N, CA, C and O atoms as a GROMACS GRO file, in nm:
protein
  592
    1MET      N    1   1.655   0.876  -0.459
    1MET     CA    2   1.731   0.782  -0.576
    1MET      C    3   1.570   0.724  -0.600
    1MET      O    4   1.506   0.683  -0.504
    2GLN      N    5   1.515   0.726  -0.734
    2GLN     CA    6   1.423   0.649  -0.778
    2GLN      C    7   1.457   0.499  -0.819
    2GLN      O    8   1.575   0.471  -0.836
    3ILE      N    9   1.339   0.383  -0.838
    3ILE     CA   10   1.379   0.264  -0.853
    3ILE      C   11   1.339   0.272  -0.938
    3ILE      O   12   1.239   0.341  -0.961
    4PRO      N   13   1.431   0.167  -1.066
    4PRO     CA   14   1.410   0.165  -1.172
    4PRO      C   15   1.298   0.123  -1.222
    4PRO      O   16   1.248   0.030  -1.158
    5ALA      N   17   1.229   0.165  -1.331
    5ALA     CA   18   1.125   0.090  -1.389
    5ALA      C   19   1.096   0.022  -1.373
    5ALA      O   20   0.996  -0.002  -1.305
    6ILE      N   21   1.198  -0.087  -1.451
    6ILE     CA   22   1.197  -0.260  -1.476
    6ILE      C   23   1.160  -0.301  -1.344
    6ILE      O   24   1.102  -0.409  -1.335
    7VAL      N   25   1.184  -0.231  -1.234
    7VAL     CA   26   1.173  -0.324  -1.102
    7VAL      C   27   1.020  -0.288  -1.054
    7VAL      O   28   0.937  -0.378  -1.039
    8LYS      N   29   0.987  -0.138  -1.030
    8LYS     CA   30   0.900  -0.076  -1.021
    8LYS      C   31   0.797  -0.113  -1.050
    8LYS      O   32   0.702  -0.139  -0.977
    9ASP      N   33   0.809  -0.121  -1.204
    9ASP     CA   34   0.647  -0.164  -1.278
    9ASP      C   35   0.572  -0.290  -1.254
    9ASP      O   36   0.453  -0.299  -1.224
   10PRO      N   37   0.666  -0.396  -1.274
   10PRO     CA   38   0.619  -0.523  -1.239
   10PRO      C   39   0.552  -0.548  -1.083
   10PRO      O   40   0.456  -0.620  -1.060
   11ALA      N   41   0.650  -0.446  -0.958
   11ALA     CA   42   0.597  -0.497  -0.835
   11ALA      C   43   0.445  -0.361  -0.816
   11ALA      O   44   0.355  -0.375  -0.734
   12MET      N   45   0.451  -0.308  -0.860
   12MET     CA   46   0.318  -0.203  -0.882
   12MET      C   47   0.214  -0.274  -0.920
   12MET      O   48   0.110  -0.288  -0.855
   13ARG      N   49   0.243  -0.332  -1.050
   13ARG     CA   50   0.107  -0.478  -1.070
   13ARG      C   51   0.076  -0.552  -1.006
   13ARG      O   52  -0.041  -0.587  -0.990
   14ALA      N   53   0.182  -0.600  -0.946
   14ALA     CA   54   0.143  -0.729  -0.857
   14ALA      C   55   0.083  -0.658  -0.735
   14ALA      O   56  -0.011  -0.721  -0.686
   15ILE      N   57   0.110  -0.555  -0.679
   15ILE     CA   58   0.031  -0.521  -0.511
   15ILE      C   59  -0.078  -0.466  -0.586
   15ILE      O   60  -0.181  -0.505  -0.531
   16THR      N   61  -0.116  -0.364  -0.727
   16THR     CA   62  -0.223  -0.358  -0.697
   16THR      C   63  -0.333  -0.470  -0.732
   16THR      O   64  -0.441  -0.479  -0.674
   17ARG      N   65  -0.285  -0.564  -0.848
   17ARG     CA   66  -0.365  -0.693  -0.859
   17ARG      C   67  -0.418  -0.755  -0.710
   17ARG      O   68  -0.536  -0.784  -0.689
   18ALA      N   69  -0.304  -0.770  -0.610
   18ALA     CA   70  -0.363  -0.837  -0.458
   18ALA      C   71  -0.529  -0.733  -0.420
   18ALA      O   72  -0.647  -0.752  -0.393
   19HIS      N   73  -0.432  -0.622  -0.440
   19HIS     CA   74  -0.540  -0.493  -0.376
   19HIS      C   75  -0.680  -0.550  -0.448
   19HIS      O   76  -0.782  -0.601  -0.401
   20ARG      N   77  -0.635  -0.513  -0.596
   20ARG     CA   78  -0.790  -0.522  -0.658
   20ARG      C   79  -0.860  -0.650  -0.614
   20ARG      O   80  -0.979  -0.628  -0.592
   21THR      N   81  -0.820  -0.788  -0.593
   21THR     CA   82  -0.901  -0.895  -0.567
   21THR      C   83  -0.993  -0.867  -0.439
   21THR      O   84  -1.114  -0.877  -0.421
   22VAL      N   85  -0.895  -0.833  -0.364
   22VAL     CA   86  -0.969  -0.799  -0.215
   22VAL      C   87  -1.077  -0.706  -0.213
   22VAL      O   88  -1.188  -0.719  -0.163
   23PHE      N   89  -1.028  -0.615  -0.272
   23PHE     CA   90  -1.122  -0.452  -0.270
   23PHE      C   91  -1.261  -0.567  -0.363
   23PHE      O   92  -1.366  -0.579  -0.299
   24ASP      N   93  -1.255  -0.628  -0.476
   24ASP     CA   94  -1.368  -0.695  -0.574
   24ASP      C   95  -1.454  -0.807  -0.436
   24ASP      O   96  -1.576  -0.823  -0.429
   25LEU      N   97  -1.389  -0.845  -0.376
   25LEU     CA   98  -1.456  -0.969  -0.336
   25LEU      C   99  -1.528  -0.932  -0.191
   25LEU      O  100  -1.600  -1.011  -0.131
   26THR      N  101  -1.496  -0.806  -0.147
   26THR     CA  102  -1.544  -0.745  -0.025
   26THR      C  103  -1.648  -0.603  -0.051
   26THR      O  104  -1.701  -0.521   0.023
   27ASP      N  105  -1.643  -0.625  -0.190
   27ASP     CA  106  -1.726  -0.474  -0.216
   27ASP      C  107  -1.679  -0.357  -0.209
   27ASP      O  108  -1.754  -0.260  -0.215
   28GLY      N  109  -1.518  -0.343  -0.193
   28GLY     CA  110  -1.445  -0.194  -0.126
   28GLY      C  111  -1.426  -0.252   0.040
   28GLY      O  112  -1.326  -0.217   0.103
   29ARG      N  113  -1.522  -0.337   0.099
   29ARG     CA  114  -1.549  -0.288   0.231
   29ARG      C  115  -1.385  -0.307   0.288
   29ARG      O  116  -1.325  -0.214   0.340
   30LEU      N  117  -1.336  -0.420   0.272
   30LEU     CA  118  -1.200  -0.401   0.306
   30LEU      C  119  -1.086  -0.378   0.217
   30LEU      O  120  -1.114  -0.406   0.101
   31LEU      N  121  -0.991  -0.344   0.230
   31LEU     CA  122  -0.897  -0.242   0.166
   31LEU      C  123  -0.989  -0.116   0.103
   31LEU      O  124  -0.976  -0.104  -0.018
   32GLY      N  125  -1.052  -0.051   0.148
   32GLY     CA  126  -1.130   0.012   0.080
   32GLY      C  127  -1.088   0.154   0.130
   32GLY      O  128  -1.157   0.252   0.099
   33GLY      N  129  -0.954   0.169   0.222
   33GLY     CA  130  -0.895   0.269   0.218
   33GLY      C  131  -0.734   0.287   0.258
   33GLY      O  132  -0.692   0.198   0.331
   34PHE      N  133  -0.682   0.341   0.238
   34PHE     CA  134  -0.544   0.347   0.265
   34PHE      C  135  -0.490   0.504   0.316
   34PHE      O  136  -0.514   0.619   0.279
   35PHE      N  137  -0.426   0.457   0.395
   35PHE     CA  138  -0.339   0.630   0.469
   35PHE      C  139  -0.481   0.716   0.526
   35PHE      O  140  -0.457   0.831   0.564
   36GLY      N  141  -0.616   0.673   0.535
   36GLY     CA  142  -0.709   0.740   0.554
   36GLY      C  143  -0.804   0.821   0.472
   36GLY      O  144  -0.895   0.900   0.497
   37MET      N  145  -0.735   0.759   0.332
   37MET     CA  146  -0.798   0.797   0.209
   37MET      C  147  -0.889   0.697   0.126
   37MET      O  148  -0.839   0.591   0.087
   38PRO      N  149  -1.035   0.732   0.094
   38PRO     CA  150  -1.061   0.620   0.049
   38PRO      C  151  -0.992   0.560  -0.071
   38PRO      O  152  -0.920   0.626  -0.145
   39THR      N  153  -1.022   0.396  -0.092
   39THR     CA  154  -0.977   0.383  -0.214
   39THR      C  155  -1.060   0.339  -0.341
   39THR      O  156  -1.170   0.286  -0.324
   40VAL      N  157  -1.016   0.357  -0.456
   40VAL     CA  158  -1.144   0.386  -0.570
   40VAL      C  159  -1.044   0.302  -0.661
   40VAL      O  160  -0.921   0.300  -0.657
   41LYS      N  161  -1.146   0.220  -0.758
   41LYS     CA  162  -1.131   0.189  -0.857
   41LYS      C  163  -1.163   0.242  -0.975
   41LYS      O  164  -1.281   0.257  -1.003
   42LEU      N  165  -1.073   0.275  -1.053
   42LEU     CA  166  -1.124   0.356  -1.149
   42LEU      C  167  -1.099   0.260  -1.257
   42LEU      O  168  -1.028   0.159  -1.259
   43VAL      N  169  -1.203   0.336  -1.384
   43VAL     CA  170  -1.185   0.226  -1.484
   43VAL      C  171  -1.208   0.318  -1.600
   43VAL      O  172  -1.298   0.399  -1.622
   44THR      N  173  -1.097   0.283  -1.671
   44THR     CA  174  -1.070   0.382  -1.795
   44THR      C  175  -1.092   0.329  -1.919
   44THR      O  176  -1.148   0.219  -1.914
   45THR      N  177  -1.067   0.373  -2.033
   45THR     CA  178  -1.119   0.316  -2.139
   45THR      C  179  -0.914   0.342  -2.236
   45THR      O  180  -0.856   0.443  -2.278
   46GLY      N  181  -0.874   0.186  -2.232
   46GLY     CA  182  -0.763   0.231  -2.326
   46GLY      C  183  -0.714   0.293  -2.412
   46GLY      O  184  -0.742   0.230  -2.513
   47ARG      N  185  -0.652   0.384  -2.442
   47ARG     CA  186  -0.633   0.460  -2.565
   47ARG      C  187  -0.588   0.422  -2.685
   47ARG      O  188  -0.585   0.487  -2.789
   48ARG      N  189  -0.554   0.315  -2.664
   48ARG     CA  190  -0.490   0.243  -2.768
   48ARG      C  191  -0.565   0.131  -2.816
   48ARG      O  192  -0.591   0.106  -2.934
   49SER      N  193  -0.609   0.047  -2.684
   49SER     CA  194  -0.660  -0.071  -2.708
   49SER      C  195  -0.809  -0.065  -2.745
   49SER      O  196  -0.875  -0.131  -2.825
   50GLY      N  197  -0.848   0.054  -2.645
   50GLY     CA  198  -1.026   0.033  -2.627
   50GLY      C  199  -1.082  -0.024  -2.548
   50GLY      O  200  -1.204  -0.034  -2.535
   51GLN      N  201  -0.970  -0.087  -2.460
   51GLN     CA  202  -1.027  -0.249  -2.350
   51GLN      C  203  -1.068  -0.156  -2.236
   51GLN      O  204  -1.039  -0.036  -2.245
   52ARG      N  205  -1.120  -0.193  -2.152
   52ARG     CA  206  -1.143  -0.173  -2.028
   52ARG      C  207  -1.035  -0.166  -1.958
   52ARG      O  208  -0.995  -0.281  -1.943
   53ARG      N  209  -0.963  -0.089  -1.903
   53ARG     CA  210  -0.860  -0.068  -1.802
   53ARG      C  211  -0.890  -0.015  -1.630
   53ARG      O  212  -0.922   0.093  -1.582
   54GLU      N  213  -0.865  -0.130  -1.579
   54GLU     CA  214  -0.894  -0.117  -1.376
   54GLU      C  215  -0.770  -0.077  -1.287
   54GLU      O  216  -0.668  -0.143  -1.262
   55THR      N  217  -0.805   0.044  -1.248
   55THR     CA  218  -0.654   0.083  -1.172
   55THR      C  219  -0.704   0.096  -1.003
   55THR      O  220  -0.824   0.115  -0.982
   56MET      N  221  -0.621   0.086  -0.902
   56MET     CA  222  -0.637   0.086  -0.794
   56MET      C  223  -0.599   0.190  -0.723
   56MET      O  224  -0.484   0.178  -0.681
   57LEU      N  225  -0.684   0.348  -0.677
   57LEU     CA  226  -0.600   0.439  -0.656
   57LEU      C  227  -0.656   0.517  -0.506
   57LEU      O  228  -0.757   0.472  -0.451
   58THR      N  229  -0.593   0.618  -0.456
   58THR     CA  230  -0.655   0.673  -0.352
   58THR      C  231  -0.765   0.805  -0.399
   58THR      O  232  -0.775   0.823  -0.520
   59SER      N  233  -0.829   0.877  -0.327
   59SER     CA  234  -0.875   0.986  -0.358
   59SER      C  235  -0.822   1.064  -0.233
   59SER      O  236  -0.866   1.022  -0.126
   60PRO      N  237  -0.731   1.174  -0.228
   60PRO     CA  238  -0.710   1.251  -0.108
   60PRO      C  239  -0.769   1.344  -0.072
   60PRO      O  240  -0.752   1.401   0.035
   61ALA      N  241  -0.873   1.384  -0.185
   61ALA     CA  242  -0.969   1.512  -0.120
   61ALA      C  243  -1.098   1.514  -0.234
   61ALA      O  244  -1.115   1.425  -0.318
   62ARG      N  245  -1.180   1.627  -0.220
   62ARG     CA  246  -1.311   1.612  -0.258
   62ARG      C  247  -1.313   1.732  -0.322
   62ARG      O  248  -1.202   1.776  -0.292
   63THR      N  249  -1.378   1.834  -0.403
   63THR     CA  250  -1.419   1.973  -0.435
   63THR      C  251  -1.506   1.998  -0.341
   63THR      O  252  -1.566   1.924  -0.264
   64ASP      N  253  -1.505   2.126  -0.359
   64ASP     CA  254  -1.649   2.193  -0.276
   64ASP      C  255  -1.771   2.133  -0.318
   64ASP      O  256  -1.861   2.118  -0.235
   65ASP      N  257  -1.788   2.092  -0.455
   65ASP     CA  258  -1.913   2.032  -0.491
   65ASP      C  259  -1.901   1.896  -0.500
   65ASP      O  260  -1.962   1.833  -0.586
   66GLY      N  261  -1.817   1.839  -0.410
   66GLY     CA  262  -1.821   1.697  -0.412
   66GLY      C  263  -1.745   1.608  -0.477
   66GLY      O  264  -1.703   1.502  -0.431
   67ALA      N  265  -1.725   1.658  -0.604
   67ALA     CA  266  -1.671   1.578  -0.702
   67ALA      C  267  -1.515   1.499  -0.671
   67ALA      O  268  -1.420   1.558  -0.619
   68LEU      N  269  -1.514   1.383  -0.706
   68LEU     CA  270  -1.352   1.317  -0.628
   68LEU      C  271  -1.243   1.394  -0.722
   68LEU      O  272  -1.260   1.472  -0.816
   69VAL      N  273  -1.141   1.348  -0.672
   69VAL     CA  274  -1.010   1.430  -0.673
   69VAL      C  275  -0.871   1.289  -0.655
   69VAL      O  276  -0.832   1.227  -0.556
   70LEU      N  277  -0.853   1.287  -0.721
   70LEU     CA  278  -0.740   1.187  -0.793
   70LEU      C  279  -0.555   1.248  -0.817
   70LEU      O  280  -0.544   1.355  -0.878
   71VAL      N  281  -0.461   1.199  -0.784
   71VAL     CA  282  -0.324   1.284  -0.808
   71VAL      C  283  -0.270   1.185  -0.935
   71VAL      O  284  -0.320   1.074  -0.915
   72ALA      N  285  -0.206   1.182  -1.032
   72ALA     CA  286  -0.139   1.135  -1.110
   72ALA      C  287   0.020   1.145  -1.121
   72ALA      O  288   0.111   1.149  -1.203
   73SER      N  289  -0.008   1.146  -0.979
   73SER     CA  290   0.186   1.072  -0.933
   73SER      C  291   0.238   0.998  -0.992
   73SER      O  292   0.332   1.046  -1.054
   74ASN      N  293   0.221   0.889  -1.006
   74ASN     CA  294   0.290   0.748  -1.058
   74ASN      C  295   0.414   0.777  -0.960
   74ASN      O  296   0.518   0.813  -1.015
   75GLY      N  297   0.413   0.766  -0.834
   75GLY     CA  298   0.480   0.714  -0.780
   75GLY      C  299   0.608   0.854  -0.757
   75GLY      O  300   0.697   0.832  -0.674
   76GLY      N  301   0.608   0.968  -0.822
   76GLY     CA  302   0.689   1.066  -0.860
   76GLY      C  303   0.771   1.023  -0.993
   76GLY      O  304   0.867   1.094  -1.025
   77ASP      N  305   0.746   0.936  -1.054
   77ASP     CA  306   0.803   0.878  -1.207
   77ASP      C  307   0.801   0.976  -1.280
   77ASP      O  308   0.709   1.055  -1.260
   78ASP      N  309   0.881   1.001  -1.370
   78ASP     CA  310   0.896   1.124  -1.450
   78ASP      C  311   0.786   1.092  -1.590
   78ASP      O  312   0.767   1.169  -1.685
   79ARG      N  313   0.726   0.958  -1.569
   79ARG     CA  314   0.630   0.922  -1.675
   79ARG      C  315   0.455   0.946  -1.602
   79ARG      O  316   0.414   0.906  -1.494
   80HIS      N  317   0.378   1.031  -1.716
   80HIS     CA  318   0.255   1.006  -1.658
   80HIS      C  319   0.209   0.847  -1.628
   80HIS      O  320   0.245   0.745  -1.688
   81PRO      N  321   0.124   0.862  -1.525
   81PRO     CA  322   0.078   0.712  -1.556
   81PRO      C  323  -0.044   0.639  -1.642
   81PRO      O  324  -0.142   0.710  -1.665
   82ALA      N  325  -0.046   0.537  -1.679
   82ALA     CA  326  -0.115   0.518  -1.814
   82ALA      C  327  -0.253   0.544  -1.790
   82ALA      O  328  -0.322   0.556  -1.892
   83TRP      N  329  -0.328   0.558  -1.647
   83TRP     CA  330  -0.460   0.568  -1.664
   83TRP      C  331  -0.493   0.702  -1.655
   83TRP      O  332  -0.602   0.758  -1.664
   84TYR      N  333  -0.390   0.740  -1.638
   84TYR     CA  334  -0.418   0.929  -1.701
   84TYR      C  335  -0.432   0.961  -1.819
   84TYR      O  336  -0.518   1.041  -1.858
   85LEU      N  337  -0.320   0.881  -1.918
   85LEU     CA  338  -0.356   0.923  -2.043
   85LEU      C  339  -0.476   0.847  -2.105
   85LEU      O  340  -0.530   0.866  -2.214
   86ASN      N  341  -0.502   0.758  -2.012
   86ASN     CA  342  -0.647   0.680  -2.070
   86ASN      C  343  -0.710   0.819  -2.051
   86ASN      O  344  -0.724   0.879  -2.158
   87LEU      N  345  -0.740   0.865  -1.975
   87LEU     CA  346  -0.899   0.952  -1.935
   87LEU      C  347  -0.855   1.101  -1.987
   87LEU      O  348  -0.937   1.186  -1.953
   88VAL      N  349  -0.772   1.140  -2.043
   88VAL     CA  350  -0.709   1.250  -2.132
   88VAL      C  351  -0.777   1.202  -2.243
   88VAL      O  352  -0.871   1.273  -2.279
   89ALA      N  353  -0.750   1.072  -2.325
   89ALA     CA  354  -0.766   1.053  -2.432
   89ALA      C  355  -0.963   1.050  -2.426
   89ALA      O  356  -1.033   1.107  -2.510
   90ASN      N  357  -1.005   0.987  -2.329
   90ASN     CA  358  -1.118   0.930  -2.313
   90ASN      C  359  -1.216   0.961  -2.169
   90ASN      O  360  -1.258   0.863  -2.106
   91PRO      N  361  -1.247   1.090  -2.125
   91PRO     CA  362  -1.277   1.129  -2.018
   91PRO      C  363  -1.397   1.064  -1.940
   91PRO      O  364  -1.427   1.074  -1.821
   92GLN      N  365  -1.461   0.988  -2.050
   92GLN     CA  366  -1.568   0.949  -1.915
   92GLN      C  367  -1.508   0.778  -1.891
   92GLN      O  368  -1.459   0.684  -1.954
   93VAL      N  369  -1.550   0.817  -1.756
   93VAL     CA  370  -1.465   0.665  -1.636
   93VAL      C  371  -1.580   0.630  -1.534
   93VAL      O  372  -1.676   0.700  -1.499
   94GLU      N  373  -1.545   0.501  -1.495
   94GLU     CA  374  -1.640   0.481  -1.422
   94GLU      C  375  -1.518   0.449  -1.330
   94GLU      O  376  -1.402   0.412  -1.348
   95VAL      N  377  -1.625   0.490  -1.190
   95VAL     CA  378  -1.555   0.456  -1.034
   95VAL      C  379  -1.633   0.376  -0.973
   95VAL      O  380  -1.751   0.347  -0.993
   96VAL      N  381  -1.544   0.336  -0.884
   96VAL     CA  382  -1.604   0.217  -0.763
   96VAL      C  383  -1.533   0.244  -0.637
   96VAL      O  384  -1.411   0.231  -0.624
   97MET      N  385  -1.608   0.278  -0.552
   97MET     CA  386  -1.588   0.330  -0.419
   97MET      C  387  -1.690   0.284  -0.337
   97MET      O  388  -1.808   0.275  -0.368
   98ARG      N  389  -1.608   0.237  -0.164
   98ARG     CA  390  -1.679   0.209  -0.106
   98ARG      C  391  -1.818   0.104  -0.136
   98ARG      O  392  -1.894   0.086  -0.042
   99GLY      N  393  -1.839   0.056  -0.228
   99GLY     CA  394  -1.954  -0.025  -0.274
   99GLY      C  395  -2.041   0.033  -0.356
   99GLY      O  396  -2.152  -0.007  -0.391
  100ARG      N  397  -1.980   0.135  -0.384
  100ARG     CA  398  -2.081   0.255  -0.486
  100ARG      C  399  -2.027   0.283  -0.607
  100ARG      O  400  -1.920   0.345  -0.612
  101ARG      N  401  -2.092   0.241  -0.725
  101ARG     CA  402  -2.059   0.236  -0.868
  101ARG      C  403  -2.106   0.363  -0.910
  101ARG      O  404  -2.220   0.400  -0.881
  102PHE      N  405  -2.016   0.445  -0.986
  102PHE     CA  406  -2.058   0.534  -1.085
  102PHE      C  407  -1.972   0.588  -1.236
  102PHE      O  408  -1.852   0.570  -1.257
  103THR      N  409  -2.067   0.655  -1.327
  103THR     CA  410  -1.987   0.695  -1.422
  103THR      C  411  -1.940   0.868  -1.387
  103THR      O  412  -2.016   0.946  -1.330
  104ALA      N  413  -1.803   0.902  -1.432
  104ALA     CA  414  -1.805   1.019  -1.372
  104ALA      C  415  -1.725   1.104  -1.528
  104ALA      O  416  -1.692   1.031  -1.621
  105SER      N  417  -1.708   1.212  -1.535
  105SER     CA  418  -1.640   1.292  -1.634
  105SER      C  419  -1.517   1.343  -1.593
  105SER      O  420  -1.505   1.448  -1.530
  106ALA      N  421  -1.402   1.249  -1.635
  106ALA     CA  422  -1.275   1.294  -1.580
  106ALA      C  423  -1.202   1.438  -1.641
  106ALA      O  424  -1.224   1.463  -1.759
  107ARG      N  425  -1.141   1.505  -1.586
  107ARG     CA  426  -1.076   1.621  -1.680
  107ARG      C  427  -0.913   1.670  -1.564
  107ARG      O  428  -0.900   1.641  -1.445
  108THR      N  429  -0.841   1.726  -1.629
  108THR     CA  430  -0.776   1.776  -1.541
  108THR      C  431  -0.747   1.870  -1.453
  108THR      O  432  -0.649   1.908  -1.516
  109ALA      N  433  -0.749   1.935  -1.367
  109ALA     CA  434  -0.756   2.029  -1.297
  109ALA      C  435  -0.719   2.149  -1.371
  109ALA      O  436  -0.629   2.145  -1.455
  110THR      N  437  -0.788   2.262  -1.342
  110THR     CA  438  -0.702   2.407  -1.405
  110THR      C  439  -0.583   2.428  -1.307
  110THR      O  440  -0.567   2.383  -1.193
  111PRO      N  441  -0.492   2.519  -1.394
  111PRO     CA  442  -0.394   2.581  -1.213
  111PRO      C  443  -0.442   2.615  -1.156
  111PRO      O  444  -0.395   2.575  -1.050
  112GLU      N  445  -0.532   2.681  -1.134
  112GLU     CA  446  -0.615   2.772  -1.025
  112GLU      C  447  -0.673   2.655  -0.941
  112GLU      O  448  -0.672   2.660  -0.818
  113GLU      N  449  -0.729   2.536  -1.020
  113GLU     CA  450  -0.767   2.464  -0.932
  113GLU      C  451  -0.666   2.382  -0.825
  113GLU      O  452  -0.658   2.358  -0.705
  114ARG      N  453  -0.597   2.358  -0.948
  114ARG     CA  454  -0.495   2.272  -0.852
  114ARG      C  455  -0.410   2.356  -0.703
  114ARG      O  456  -0.371   2.332  -0.589
  115ASP      N  457  -0.417   2.442  -0.780
  115ASP     CA  458  -0.310   2.536  -0.658
  115ASP      C  459  -0.394   2.527  -0.534
  115ASP      O  460  -0.329   2.534  -0.430
  116GLU      N  461  -0.545   2.510  -0.518
  116GLU     CA  462  -0.656   2.550  -0.454
  116GLU      C  463  -0.654   2.409  -0.355
  116GLU      O  464  -0.672   2.399  -0.234
  117LEU      N  465  -0.623   2.298  -0.463
  117LEU     CA  466  -0.660   2.197  -0.367
  117LEU      C  467  -0.541   2.091  -0.329
  117LEU      O  468  -0.542   1.978  -0.280
  118TRP      N  469  -0.426   2.188  -0.378
  118TRP     CA  470  -0.268   2.104  -0.362
  118TRP      C  471  -0.233   2.102  -0.212
  118TRP      O  472  -0.166   2.006  -0.173
  119PRO      N  473  -0.270   2.197  -0.120
  119PRO     CA  474  -0.248   2.207  -0.006
  119PRO      C  475  -0.323   2.125   0.077
  119PRO      O  476  -0.265   2.084   0.178
  120THR      N  477  -0.474   2.079   0.055
  120THR     CA  478  -0.570   1.965   0.098
  120THR      C  479  -0.499   1.808   0.091
  120THR      O  480  -0.486   1.731   0.186
  121ILE      N  481  -0.466   1.792  -0.018
  121ILE     CA  482  -0.411   1.672  -0.084
  121ILE      C  483  -0.268   1.634  -0.001
  121ILE      O  484  -0.246   1.524   0.051
  122VAL      N  485  -0.171   1.757   0.000
  122VAL     CA  486  -0.087   1.701   0.077
  122VAL      C  487  -0.073   1.712   0.219
  122VAL      O  488   0.010   1.654   0.290
  123ARG      N  489  -0.152   1.783   0.249
  123ARG     CA  490  -0.199   1.755   0.392
  123ARG      C  491  -0.245   1.605   0.418
  123ARG      O  492  -0.194   1.541   0.510
  124THR      N  493  -0.342   1.551   0.337
  124THR     CA  494  -0.389   1.424   0.350
  124THR      C  495  -0.295   1.319   0.336
  124THR      O  496  -0.316   1.224   0.411
  125PHE      N  497  -0.186   1.308   0.251
  125PHE     CA  498  -0.096   1.251   0.210
  125PHE      C  499   0.015   1.288   0.175
  125PHE      O  500   0.056   1.282   0.059
  126ARG      N  501   0.108   1.350   0.317
  126ARG     CA  502   0.244   1.427   0.279
  126ARG      C  503   0.360   1.388   0.171
  126ARG      O  504   0.451   1.468   0.149
  127THR      N  505   0.350   1.233   0.090
  127THR     CA  506   0.419   1.177   0.026
  127THR      C  507   0.376   1.262  -0.110
  127THR      O  508   0.465   1.291  -0.189
  128TYR      N  509   0.245   1.299  -0.134
  128TYR     CA  510   0.280   1.368  -0.277
  128TYR      C  511   0.386   1.508  -0.320
  128TYR      O  512   0.441   1.545  -0.424
  129GLY      N  513   0.380   1.552  -0.197
  129GLY     CA  514   0.484   1.655  -0.150
  129GLY      C  515   0.608   1.607  -0.199
  129GLY      O  516   0.662   1.682  -0.280
  130LEU      N  517   0.668   1.499  -0.171
  130LEU     CA  518   0.781   1.428  -0.196
  130LEU      C  519   0.776   1.425  -0.371
  130LEU      O  520   0.861   1.482  -0.440
  131TYR      N  521   0.673   1.355  -0.419
  131TYR     CA  522   0.664   1.294  -0.548
  131TYR      C  523   0.722   1.435  -0.624
  131TYR      O  524   0.806   1.415  -0.712
  132THR      N  525   0.677   1.597  -0.592
  132THR     CA  526   0.713   1.647  -0.668
  132THR      C  527   0.862   1.700  -0.682
  132THR      O  528   0.912   1.748  -0.784
  133ARG      N  529   0.917   1.683  -0.566
  133ARG     CA  530   1.104   1.656  -0.570
  133ARG      C  531   1.120   1.592  -0.650
  133ARG      O  532   1.196   1.639  -0.734
  134LEU      N  533   1.071   1.464  -0.678
  134LEU     CA  534   1.120   1.330  -0.747
  134LEU      C  535   1.118   1.330  -0.880
  134LEU      O  536   1.179   1.243  -0.944
  135THR      N  537   1.064   1.404  -0.925
  135THR     CA  538   0.957   1.450  -1.092
  135THR      C  539   0.998   1.593  -1.124
  135THR      O  540   0.974   1.684  -1.044
  136ASP      N  541   1.076   1.620  -1.274
  136ASP     CA  542   1.033   1.712  -1.317
  136ASP      C  543   0.886   1.816  -1.399
  136ASP      O  544   0.870   1.935  -1.426
  137ARG      N  545   0.812   1.700  -1.414
  137ARG     CA  546   0.662   1.690  -1.461
  137ARG      C  547   0.621   1.743  -1.358
  137ARG      O  548   0.664   1.728  -1.243
  138ASP      N  549   0.482   1.846  -1.420
  138ASP     CA  550   0.386   1.860  -1.316
  138ASP      C  551   0.282   1.727  -1.304
  138ASP      O  552   0.234   1.643  -1.379
  139ILE      N  553   0.280   1.757  -1.190
  139ILE     CA  554   0.165   1.619  -1.144
  139ILE      C  555   0.039   1.657  -1.174
  139ILE      O  556  -0.020   1.739  -1.103
  140PRO      N  557  -0.010   1.610  -1.268
  140PRO     CA  558  -0.176   1.662  -1.255
  140PRO      C  559  -0.217   1.590  -1.112
  140PRO      O  560  -0.162   1.504  -1.043
  141VAL      N  561  -0.338   1.666  -1.098
  141VAL     CA  562  -0.472   1.687  -1.024
  141VAL      C  563  -0.572   1.653  -1.104
  141VAL      O  564  -0.575   1.733  -1.197
  142VAL      N  565  -0.681   1.551  -1.114
  142VAL     CA  566  -0.774   1.538  -1.161
  142VAL      C  567  -0.890   1.516  -1.129
  142VAL      O  568  -0.898   1.413  -1.063
  143ILE      N  569  -1.001   1.574  -1.149
  143ILE     CA  570  -1.143   1.582  -1.097
  143ILE      C  571  -1.254   1.518  -1.167
  143ILE      O  572  -1.316   1.568  -1.261
  144CYS      N  573  -1.272   1.415  -1.118
  144CYS     CA  574  -1.396   1.356  -1.159
  144CYS      C  575  -1.572   1.402  -1.126
  144CYS      O  576  -1.619   1.418  -1.013
  145ASP      N  577  -1.615   1.410  -1.201
  145ASP     CA  578  -1.740   1.471  -1.174
  145ASP      C  579  -1.830   1.348  -1.232
  145ASP      O  580  -1.815   1.280  -1.333
  146PRO      N  581  -1.928   1.346  -1.131
  146PRO     CA  582  -2.016   1.227  -1.129
  146PRO      C  583  -2.100   1.285  -1.246
  146PRO      O  584  -2.113   1.407  -1.261
  147ILE      N  585  -2.161   1.179  -1.340
  147ILE     CA  586  -2.266   1.223  -1.427
  147ILE      C  587  -2.374   1.194  -1.385
  147ILE      O  588  -2.367   1.088  -1.321
  148GLU      N  589  -2.509   1.249  -1.389
  148GLU     CA  590  -2.631   1.217  -1.332
  148GLU      C  591  -2.684   1.124  -1.443
  148GLU      O  592  -2.795   1.072  -1.431
   0.00000   0.00000   0.00000
């Protein structure tokens, strides 16, 4: 059973706001991890507003060359998360993680890359597997390649 968006969306925003406040105050030293995954603050550019948009996420994996992996699960919702739609429109993002800040080029993993990464993602956080059963959409995997 899915939680209605009218309840889930404000609750998730409130939790994220509190998490981001602690993360920012401690430069990611507190609440810098969640269920064994590093916490990431992803800064995108709003696809309609052009404004900076900050989102707190976790990274369940890294690629072989060390790029950050994110999952656009939106808790198994039928809608893509706004941060994902933003980075599709403007792939240059900023990442803050464990006190480190860097610019990255974000892209949706190819089907082959997703197939290779998905077992590691689900092994790291099994709930991602549940999310695939809650929605009919393909849950995108995002690769953030640091820009030198």
